[in-house]
FILUM-890840 format. One record per residue (C-alpha): x, y, z. Coordinates in steps of 0.5 Angstrom, whole numbers, plus 500, padded with zeros to 3 digits. Layout:
BEGIN
XYZ ...
//
This chain:
BEGIN
563537152 563542157 557540160 559533161 565536165 561540170 556534171 561529173 564535178 558536181 557528182 565527186 563533190 555530192 559524193 564527198 559531201 555525203 561522206 560528212 555527217 551533219 555534225 562535220 564528223 568524218 564518217 567511213 564508208 563500207 562497199 559490199 560487192 556481189 548479189 548485194 546492191 551496193 550500200 554504205 554503212 556509216 558509223 561515228 568511231 567516236 560515239 560507238 559503245 558495244 552493246 550488253 551481248 558483246 560482254 565477256 561474263 569472265 571479265 565481269 566476274 573479274 571486276 566482281 572479284 576485284 571490287 571485293 579485294 579493295 573492299 576488303 583490304 580498306 576495311 583491314 586498313 580502317 581496322 588496322 588504324 583504328 587499332 594503334 589508337 585503342 587505349 592500352 590497360 590492364 596488364 596481363 603478366 605471365 611468369 615464364 621462370 617462377 622464383 621462391 621468393 616472387 611477388 604475387 602477380 598483382 603487384 606486377 601489374 599494378 607496376 605496369 598499369 601505373 607506368 602506362 597511366 604516368 606516361 602519355 605517350 603510352 596510353 596508346 598502342 600507337 605511342 606505347 613505349 614499351 622498352 620504357 615501361 619494361 625498364 621501370 618494371 624491373 627497376 621496381 623489381 630487381 628479381 626480374 631477370 628479363 621481361 618483355 611487353 607485347 600488344 596487339 590490335 586483337 586485345 587491348 590489354 597489354 601482354 607482359 612476360 617476365 622470367 625472375 631470377 632465382 637466389 644463389 647467395 644469402 648475405 647477412 649484413 649489419 643493416 639486414 639480411 639480402 638475397 643476392 642473383 648470380 651477378 652479385 645484385 640485391 633482389 630480395 631484402 629484409 630488415 630482421 631475417 630472410 626466411 631461409 627456405 633455400 639450400 644456398 651459401 651463406 655470407 657475411 659481410 663484414 666489409 663495412 659496405 655502405 648501405 644496401 639498397 634492392 637492386 645495387 650489387 654487393 657482391 661481383 660476379 666473380 665472387 658469387 661464382 667462387 662462393 657456389 663452387 666453394 661450397 659445391 666442392 665442399 658438399 662433394 668431400 663431405 667437408 661442411 662449411 660452418 660460414 663464410 665471411 668477406 673481411 675488409 681485405 678485397 678479393 678474399 673469403 674466411 672459410 671456417 669448416 665444420 669440426 675445424 672451429 675456431 680456425 679459419 681459411 683464407 681463400 683467393 677469390 681470383 684463384 682457382 676454387 679446386 686448388 685452393 681447397 684441395 691445398 687445405 684439405 692436403 695439409 689438415 690431414 699432413 699436420 694431423 698425422 705430425 700431430 701439429 695443431 692450427 691455433 689461427 687459421 690457414 692461408 692457401 691464397 697463393 698458389 703452390 704454397 701453403 701457411 698456417 698459424 
//
């Protein structure tokens, strides 16, 4: 009895040892029943590697596709990074709205080129200060109403689009002749005589204005609007204007109409153009019917009342 028990314990110990490998790793034992003889199939789970026959073709295709995408994205990123450090030069100008007094395009391109070279931060696309370049361009050329600068990794030349102001009034000053825009800003100047190729009002500035320079404002927006509207009203009623004069008095215009010289009419630039012009036409007709001659001026600055001398 004691001998049998020892033998059984020995078998259990041998069976437990057979379930361990030589390296001490735990092995799984599978037992099959039926007609097959009992056999143990052991494998090391920590070292098991699927064979090539077990790979999925679909998974292999997805892995290759992802690799190609990553390569393309990496290349694009490198291209973008390199593009931002490419120097900008040889600017290209495109005039969106032209003007009869526009300068040659090469003049604007030279100004942009100078601004890019002067500022070291504007020599590469990464550090380019577009607003500063545009501001310098507009200061140098006050006839530019709007401007924008664009760059791209596809080209090294910056693209500049500009819109030019059209002169609306010609001002004759003691220092020269000027063309101004709708805001009263001087956009063209000539010490001798500005070529009068436009059908625009001419104003004689007798207000003793200080020296006028390009880009300065010599008239207010309301003054410019008043002059334009008065010029329009005179044309519509076939009452051509001989001259418009800015006297020393502010917000006042002295207007001479053809056929009524040497008298002039005083207008108030902050008032209504149609009302004042209508009052002038009415008083001229009334006094003409009465045989009364005006010797010096007509004053229509006060709405509802007319003075003459």
